[in-house]
N, C-alpha and C positions, 0 to 999 in steps of 0.2 A: 063398638065403642072401646077405645083404649083406656083402661082404668088408670094406667100409669102415664100421666100426661106431662109431668115435669121430669127433666133429665139433667143430671150433673155428671161432669167428666172430671175425675180425679187424676192426680199425677201418677198414681200406680194402682194396681189391683189391691194391694195391701191397704192403702188408704180408704178405698171404696169399701172393703170388707170391714174395717174398723168402724166406719160410720154405720154400715148396714147392721152390725151387731147391736146397735143401740135402738133399732127400729123394729116395729112389728109388721109394717105394711110397705114393702118395697121390693124391687126386683133388681138384681145385680148381674151384670154380664161384663167380665173383665174389669176395667176401671170405670165403667159406666153404671150409674145408679139411677133408677127410675122410681118415681113415687107419685101419689095422687096430689092434686093441688092443695087439698085440705090439710096435708101433713107438713106444710112448709115450716111452721114453727118448730115442730118436732125434729125435722131434719136439721134446722139451724142449731138446735140444742145438741143434737148428736154430733155435729161437726165440731162444736166447741168441746164436748166431752172427749172426743177421739183425739183432739189436738192436732188435726191435719190442716194443711194449707187450704186457703179458699179455692173451691173448685170452679170450673167453668160452667155456665148455664147455657145449654144449647139454645140457639134461636134468639139470644139476647145480644145487646151490644157488648163488646169486649170488656170484661171486668178485670183484666190483667193490670198489675201495677207496671210502671215503667221499669226498665232495667236499672240497676243501681247507678250507673254513670249518668243516665237520663235524669233521675231524681235529683242528683247532686248539682247538675248544671242547667236544668230546664229553665228557660226564660220564656214567660208567657207572651212576650212581645216579639220573640224570635220567629223568623219564617218557618212554618211547620207544614207538614203534610199528614193526612190521615190515610194510611195504607191498609187496604183490605185484602184478605185472602180470597181469591177468586173461586177456589173450590168450595169454600163455605158459602160464598155469595150465590153461586150457581145452584146450591142445594137448599137455598132458603134461609141461610144463617147470616147474621151480621157479626163478623169477627175481624178486628183490626186494631190499630193503635195510632196515636199521634206521635210523630217523630220530629225532633228538632233538626233542621237541615243545616245549621251552622256548624255541625260536626264535620269531620273528614268523611269522604265518600265511603271508605271502608267501614266506618262506624255506623253510617246509615244502613249499609248493606247488612251489617251484623244485627241491627235492630229489626230489620225486615225478616231476616231468617229466624230470629227469636220469636217473632209474632207468628210466623207460619208454623213453627214447631208446636204451637199450642192450639192449632186450628181444631175445631170440633169434628172436622172431617178427616183428620190425619189417620184415624184407625181404619178408614174405608178406602182411601186413595192417597196418592202422593200429592202433597200440598206444596207446590213450588211456584205457582203463578200468583201475581199480585197486581194491584192497580191503585192509583191515587184516586180516592173517592171524595176527597175534600182537601182544602188547604186554607191557610190564614196567615195574615201579616206579610203578604207579598206586595203590598202597596199597589194593587190593581193589576199586577202581572198575572196573566192566565197560564195555568199549567195543564198539560195534557195528562191523561190517565197513565200513560206509559213514559213519562218524562225520564230522561236518563239521570242516573244517580250522580255521576260526575258533574253534570250541568247543574243539578239542584244544589249540590254542595258549593260550587263556585259562585252561583248566583246569590245564594243565601249569605255567603261571606261578604260579598260586595254590598248587598243591601244593608247588612248590619253596619257597615262602615259609612256608606254614602246615603242611605235612606231613600226618601221619596224622590229626590232629584235624579238619582240614577234610574229608579223605576220609570220615571217619565221619559228619560232618554232611551231606555231599553224598549219601551212600548212604541216609541217613534221610529226606532231603527234597530231592531233586535239583531240583525245580521252583523252589523259592525259595532255593536255596543260593547266594546272592550273597555276595561278600566282606563287604559292609556288614552283612548279616544275621548272618553267622558271627561277626564281631567284636562285634556287639551281644549275641548270645545265648550265646556260649561262656563257660563259667565255669571251665574248667580241667581238668586231668588228676588223677585220684584213684585210690586203690586200690579203692574201692568207694563205693556211695551213702552208706553209714554214715560213711565217712571224710570225705566232702564235708560231711555234716551236722555232724560234730565240728569241722571246720575253720571252718564258718560260725559256730557257737556260740562258738568260741574267738576269732574276729575281732571278734565283737560284745561280748566281755568277759564272757560268761555263765559260762564255765568258771572264770575267776578269781573271779567273785562267789560261786560255789558253794564254791570252796576256802576263801575267806575266811570262809564260814559253817560251815566244817568238814564240808562234804559232798563226798565223792569223786565224780569224774565217772563212775565205774563204775556209779553208780545211774541214770544217764541211759539211757533206752531209745532208743538211736540207731536201731535197726531200725524201731521204731514211728514215730518222727519221719520217717525216710526214706520209709516207706510212704506217709505223708500228703503229704509234700512232692512226691514223684515221681508222685503222682496228678494234682495240680493245677498246681504251679508249675514243675517241672523234669522233664527226661527224661535218660536216660543211654544211651550206646552203649558196649558192652563190646568192647574191642580185644583183650585177652588176659587171662590170669590176673593178678589184682590190678592191672588197668589199665582204667579206664573214663573216658570223656569225658562231662562234664556240660554240659547246655545249659538255658537258661531257656526256658520256653514263652511268656513274655510280654515 
C-alpha cells in the first residue's frame, strides 16, 4: 500500500522544497511532492505559508488558470474547444483546458502548447500530442478530435458573425459552405416554408393586388406553392419549432 497517495507538481524544485519544509509527513522528488490524504489541510496551509503558485494535482481535471490574454477576452458564448494532453490521458490523468477559438490560429496553437507544457507527464516523456475531447457553442456543428487549428479559427470567426444560420448552412453542405456562398444563398429566417412563400408574395406586391381585387390571401394555397418552390429553387433547414432557415439552390 502506498502511504503517499496524493501528489502535487510544482513549477520548480525550489517551490516543492519550500512547501516540504512546512510539513512533517511528505515525500519530495524533484518538483513532485507526495503526501497522505489526511494531510490535505496541512499541505494547503504550507502552500500559503511558502507563498508559491498553485500546483497541479495529478489525476485531477486541469486546475490551471487561462493565459492572461484568454482571461481578458474570454466570452462564455464563443465557440470553444477543450483540448487534452494525450500523454496524460493515456497514463490515466485528465489534463487540458478550454480554449476560445475566435482567436487567430497562432494564438490557439500557443494556448495548446502552454497547456502541454504543464502536463503532469512532462517529467516522464515528451508531451506534444493533443486532442479535442469536448466543445461548446458551435451551434450543432460536430468537431473531430484532430480538427485543424486553421479551420477551427476560421469557422469560429464566421459563427461569431453569422451564428446559427451559418451553422445550419454548414451542416447541410460543409464542402462548399464558404462565407461568400452563404451570403449569396441565404434568404433569411422564417416560421415555416409557407411563411417564406407568403413573405415573397407580399414583397412582390401580389398580396396587395389580390386584396385590391377583393380576394383574401386565405385562398392562396401556400403549402402547394411551397412544395413546388422547395423542390427546385429553395431548400430549408429546420432549427427548432417555428424556426427554419431558407437558402436558394441557385
